[in-house]
PAMAR-854180 format. One record per residue (C-alpha): x, y, z; residue number from 1. Coordinates in steps of 0.2 Angstrom, whole numbers, plus 5000, padded with zeros to 4 digits. Last residue first. Example, Ala and Ser with C-alpha at 12.3 -4.5 7.8 and 13.67 -1.06 7.14 Angstrom:
residues 2
5068; 4995; 5036; 2
5062; 4978; 5039; 1
This chain:
residues 119
5956; 5334; 5570; 119
5972; 5343; 5566; 118
5986; 5343; 5579; 117
5999; 5358; 5575; 116
6014; 5361; 5585; 115
6024; 5377; 5580; 114
6042; 5379; 5589; 113
6045; 5393; 5600; 112
6063; 5404; 5601; 111
6068; 5397; 5617; 110
6066; 5405; 5634; 109
6078; 5409; 5647; 108
6074; 5412; 5666; 107
6088; 5420; 5677; 106
6091; 5416; 5695; 105
6104; 5426; 5704; 104
6110; 5416; 5719; 103
6127; 5417; 5715; 102
6122; 5407; 5698; 101
6104; 5400; 5696; 100
6097; 5397; 5678; 99
6080; 5393; 5674; 98
6077; 5386; 5657; 97
6061; 5387; 5645; 96
6057; 5379; 5630; 95
6042; 5387; 5620; 94
6029; 5378; 5611; 93
6017; 5386; 5599; 92
6001; 5380; 5601; 91
5990; 5365; 5595; 90
5985; 5354; 5610; 89
5966; 5358; 5608; 88
5967; 5347; 5592; 87
5973; 5332; 5603; 86
5989; 5323; 5604; 85
5988; 5305; 5609; 84
6007; 5306; 5614; 83
6018; 5321; 5616; 82
6037; 5316; 5621; 81
6046; 5333; 5628; 80
6064; 5333; 5627; 79
6076; 5343; 5638; 78
6093; 5343; 5633; 77
6109; 5350; 5643; 76
6120; 5335; 5635; 75
6125; 5330; 5652; 74
6110; 5334; 5661; 73
6098; 5324; 5649; 72
6081; 5328; 5652; 71
6064; 5320; 5652; 70
6045; 5328; 5649; 69
6030; 5314; 5646; 68
6015; 5320; 5640; 67
6000; 5308; 5637; 66
5996; 5305; 5656; 65
5995; 5322; 5662; 64
5992; 5334; 5648; 63
5977; 5344; 5653; 62
5982; 5342; 5672; 61
5998; 5353; 5667; 60
6014; 5343; 5671; 59
6026; 5344; 5685; 58
6042; 5333; 5686; 57
6056; 5330; 5699; 56
6071; 5324; 5688; 55
6085; 5331; 5703; 54
6089; 5344; 5689; 53
6072; 5348; 5691; 52
6059; 5345; 5676; 51
6042; 5356; 5670; 50
6031; 5352; 5659; 49
6014; 5360; 5650; 48
6016; 5380; 5659; 47
6003; 5392; 5650; 46
6006; 5408; 5638; 45
5990; 5417; 5638; 44
5979; 5414; 5625; 43
5972; 5421; 5609; 42
5982; 5410; 5598; 41
5987; 5397; 5608; 40
6004; 5397; 5619; 39
6014; 5383; 5626; 38
6027; 5380; 5640; 37
6039; 5367; 5641; 36
6054; 5365; 5656; 35
6069; 5365; 5662; 34
6075; 5368; 5682; 33
6092; 5371; 5689; 32
6103; 5376; 5674; 31
6120; 5384; 5682; 30
6132; 5377; 5673; 29
6124; 5379; 5657; 28
6133; 5396; 5653; 27
6132; 5394; 5633; 26
6122; 5380; 5628; 25
6104; 5372; 5630; 24
6096; 5361; 5617; 23
6078; 5359; 5618; 22
6069; 5344; 5609; 21
6051; 5341; 5605; 20
6045; 5324; 5602; 19
6027; 5321; 5591; 18
6014; 5309; 5591; 17
5998; 5306; 5585; 16
5979; 5304; 5591; 15
5972; 5319; 5581; 14
5984; 5319; 5566; 13
6000; 5327; 5566; 12
6009; 5344; 5559; 11
6026; 5351; 5566; 10
6038; 5353; 5580; 9
6054; 5344; 5583; 8
6065; 5356; 5586; 7
6071; 5370; 5599; 6
6087; 5380; 5601; 5
6091; 5389; 5617; 4
6105; 5400; 5621; 3
6111; 5402; 5640; 2
6119; 5419; 5644; 1
């Protein structure tokens, strides 16, 4: 099992910045990909950004050039630096971790952290 603890959400005005952090603990040796998803009210959860163990990144088109994902494998953490925030970035942001052990892949989710961007 992997436990995820998120931090860093909050309220910011449009154009501002926030940094989200997610720390993984427990059976972390099998972690491969890490990432962030978000869910706005009345909408489906959507991918924001992912990063592999080799630090290959993938971003949603809506955040490219504004958000940066990074990870510290030694600390089992994943960060999301969010700059030039827009009101449409308002959502609950969820940390996501994929663990592969003995060819069994499991997906873990954090509890979510609220990000609110005011215009």
